[in-house]
N, C-alpha and C positions, 0 to 999 in steps of 0.2 A: 420616599427620602434618596432609595442608593443608587435610584433609576438617575433621579437629578446629579445627585453627584458623580455618577461616571461620566451623562453627557459635560458638564463642567471641566470635568479632569480632559477628557477628551478634544473639548474647544482649546483649552490652554496647550496642549500639547500643538495640537493642529496649529495654534498661531505661534508657538515655539519652532515649529520646523518652517515656515515659512522663510526664504530667501530673505537675509537683513536683519532679520530679528532672533534678539537671546532675553532670555530672562533671569535676573536675579532670585534667588528667595531670600525670605526674611528672617532673618537671626532674633531669638528670643530678646536678645540682648549683646550691647559691642561686648568684643572678645578683643584681646589680647592680639596683635598683628603676629602673622607667622606664615612660613614657605613653605610648610607642610602639606601637601593635598591630603594626606588621610587623616588630617586632626580633623577635630569636631567643628573649627569654622569652617573649613572648607568640604567635608564629607557628604556626598548626596548631594550634593546644589548643582543645579543646571550646569553645561559649561556648552563651548561654541569651538570646535578648532577647524585652523585653517592654514593652506598651504602656498598658498599663490602670492606672488608679487602684487605691485601698485598698479600694473597692468594686464593683472589674470595671469600671468603666466605662471608654468610649476616652479614650484622649487623645495626639489625633492630634499628629505631628508631633514627638513623643518615644519613639521608639521606640530601646530602649536598650539597649546590647551589652552582658555582662557575659560575659569571660573568668577561667577560673580554671586555677590550675596550685599544685604542692605539693612538698614536699621532706619528709626526717622531721623539718627543724625547723621550717617555715612555709606557712604557707597564703598564696595570691597571687591577687590578683582586679584586673581594670582592667575599669572603667567608661567606656564610651563614651558620650556624654549630647550629644545634640543639642539645641538650644535655641532658642528665639524670642527671649526674653530674663532676661538674667542680673539677680540681685538678691542684692548681696553687703553685706557689713559695711564699711564705712568703716573704713578705716584697721588694714589687720588686723596679726594677731600671728602669725607661720608658725610661728614658736621654743617659745611656752608656749602651753597648750591652751587652748583657748578652748569654756566653757560657752555650752549655750545655741545653738549653732551651727543649731540646726535652726529659727532665727528667720529663715532666710537660707538659701539655695542650696545643698543638701547631696547626696551620695552614701554610703547608709550600706549598711554590711555586721551581720547579727546571726547570732552562730553561737551554739551551743549543744552541749554533748559527752552531756549527760546526758538519756537515754529516757525516764527517770521522771520527776525533777526538771527538767521542760521549761520552770518558770515560772522556770527558772536560767540566764540565757545575757551573751552579752558584745554591746555594743555598738560600732560603731567609724565615725567617721565623718568626710572630709577633705570641704572648699567649694575651689570653681572656682581660688580665691585660694593655698590651699597652706593652709588653717587645718585644725586637729586637733582630734578629740577620741575618747579611748574610756572607757566607762561599764561599770560592772560592776551587771546589773540582774540582781534579785531580787523579782518581783512580788509574791511574797505577805508577803513579810518586804525591805522596801525598804531597801537601804543609805544611811549619811549622805550627804547632798548628792546623791540621787539617783543616788549610786552612781560620779560621775566623778571625785571623788580618787583613785579607783583609776586603778593607770595599767601598761600591758602592756607598753612597749616597742616596741608597733608602728611599723613605717616608711611613712611614707606621701610621695605625689611627684601634683602637680595640673597642667596647661597647659590654658591657654585657646586654641583656635585659632579665632578670631574674623571671619576669613575663610568659613570652616564651619561659622559656628554648631552648634560642638560643644566641648564642654569634657571633659578626661579627669582619671581619678582611680585612682590606685594603691596599691594597701594590699599589705606584707607582715604578716603577722600571724605574731608567735612562737606555736606549737602551746601551749607550754608557758603559754601566758597565758589557755587555752581547757580543759587538760585537763591531767593528768600521766598518762595514759596514750599510745604512741608513734603515729606516725601512722605505717603500715604500709599498701600496696594492700590496695583494698577497705573501710578504714575508712569510716565513713558518719558525718556532722556535720547538726545540724538547722539549716538556714539558711533568711534571705529578706533580699533585697535590693530596696533603695528609694532613689528620690531626691524630694526636693523642689526646687521650680524655680518661678522668675518672680515677680513683686511681688504685693503683696495689691493690692486685692482677690480677686482670680482666680488664689490659691498654686496650683500643679499637684503635684498625687502620685503618682506612675507607683513601681510593685510589681512586682514579680515574679510572688509569691503572693499573690494579694488576702486583707485579713484578714476581709473583710464587714464592717467598721467602720471608722469617722474614724482610730482610732489604728492606729499600726504595729503595739503591742504587743500582738500577739495571737498568742502562740506554738501556740495550736491549729493555725495556718495555715503553719507554717513547709514547707520542704521538704525534701529531701536531699540531698547532697551528698556523691557516692562519691568516695572517690580509686582512680584506675586506675593502671597503669605506661603 
């Protein structure tokens, strides 16, 4: 039995180490969202790191970590975002949805559940100040207002640690906002992870799976997120 368990562990590690693949570790129950990587919500969970732009160019000083967890009800993501200089919207509104957030610093999660209609997916964004927006994306038949009037009900939290020049963004995304299929161990989703950082004219783009184009909206470049116990 120990030998079989070791083989299974090695197989899972090998899967996670392949380019474009990441894992989310199951939580025993849904927990209150927070931005502390050392908390029980995020501690000892798998993560990915990335420090390249959309066209695979290096972005020094911005090596981003993203931790993933899940329950049958929700997907959780925590971004740990080093920065050189923040570029934030004046007079932020953290209660109402903020469109066009990508004109300022943001962390973004793109998630799709349909492996045939890959042009259909959801987009979730959080700013360092706690602003938020979610969008229903259809690249072939764009939704009214670009899809931002859609409401997923996702939860969000943000925190700036100025002393360490790092900001944090936490997402709790309802599974039902992505798909009507249940979330179980072994389920896979199509995902990509992004940041936009710093003031113009030298805005920095950092992404997990480079798209090969200035745009982040290249679903063919998405990677895979696998739910694991």
